[in-house]
C-alpha positions as CSV (number, residue, x, y, z in Angstrom):
1,X,-109.9,126.8,6.3
2,X,-112.1,123.9,5.0
3,X,-111.6,125.1,1.5
4,X,-107.8,124.6,1.9
5,X,-108.3,121.0,2.8
6,X,-110.7,120.4,-0.1
7,X,-108.2,121.9,-2.5
8,X,-105.4,119.8,-1.1
9,X,-107.5,116.6,-1.5
10,X,-108.4,117.5,-5.1
11,X,-104.7,118.1,-6.0
12,X,-103.6,114.9,-4.4
13,X,-106.3,112.9,-6.3
14,X,-105.2,114.5,-9.5
15,X,-101.5,113.8,-8.9
16,X,-102.4,110.2,-8.1
17,X,-104.3,109.8,-11.4
18,X,-101.4,111.3,-13.3
19,X,-98.9,109.0,-11.6
20,X,-101.1,105.9,-12.5
21,X,-101.2,107.0,-16.1
22,X,-97.4,107.5,-16.4
23,X,-96.2,104.4,-14.7
24,X,-94.6,101.7,-16.8
25,X,-96.7,98.7,-17.9
26,X,-96.0,95.3,-16.2
27,X,-94.2,92.7,-18.3
28,X,-96.0,89.4,-18.9
29,X,-95.2,86.4,-16.6
30,X,-93.0,83.6,-17.9
31,X,-94.4,80.3,-16.5
32,X,-91.6,78.2,-18.2
33,X,-88.8,80.2,-16.6
34,X,-90.3,79.8,-13.2
35,X,-90.4,76.0,-13.5
36,X,-86.8,75.9,-14.7
37,X,-85.4,77.4,-11.5
38,X,-83.4,75.0,-9.3
39,X,-83.9,75.1,-5.6
40,X,-81.1,76.9,-3.8
41,X,-79.1,75.2,-1.1
42,X,-77.7,76.2,2.3
43,X,-74.3,74.8,2.9
44,X,-71.7,76.0,5.4
45,X,-68.8,75.0,3.2
46,X,-69.9,77.1,0.2
47,X,-68.9,80.7,0.1
48,X,-71.6,83.4,0.0
49,X,-71.5,85.3,-3.2
50,X,-71.4,89.1,-3.2
51,X,-73.3,90.6,-6.2
52,X,-72.6,94.0,-7.7
53,X,-75.0,95.2,-10.4
54,X,-77.3,93.0,-12.4
55,X,-76.1,89.4,-12.7
56,X,-77.6,85.9,-12.8
57,X,-76.6,83.8,-9.8
58,X,-76.7,80.1,-11.0
59,X,-75.9,78.4,-7.7
60,X,-77.2,80.6,-4.8
61,X,-76.4,79.7,-1.2
62,X,-79.4,80.9,0.9
63,X,-81.2,80.1,4.1
64,X,-84.8,80.3,2.9
65,X,-86.4,80.4,-0.5
66,X,-90.1,81.2,-1.2
67,X,-92.7,79.5,-3.2
68,X,-91.6,78.8,-6.9
69,X,-94.8,79.7,-8.6
70,X,-96.3,82.4,-10.8
71,X,-99.7,84.0,-10.7
72,X,-101.6,85.5,-13.6
73,X,-103.8,88.5,-12.8
74,X,-106.4,90.1,-15.1
75,X,-106.4,93.8,-14.9
76,X,-108.9,96.1,-16.7
77,X,-107.1,98.6,-18.7
C-alpha cells in the first residue's frame, strides 16, 4: 500500500522534471516598448471594441489599467 504511494510520487516528480525541460523559453523583456504605451481612457461616449484573434488595439477603452513597468529576473539555467 505504501509502495504504491511512493511509486506515484516518484512518477509525478519525474513528469514534473520532464515538463520543465520541455517548456518554451521566456522571451526577453522590452523596456522601451513598455514606456511607449499610452494610458488607456474610460469614456462613456466611446464604443467598446470587440477583438477577435491577435490584434493591436491602439486606443483601448477600459475601466482600470495596471502598472506600466517591466521587471527583469535572473534565472539560473
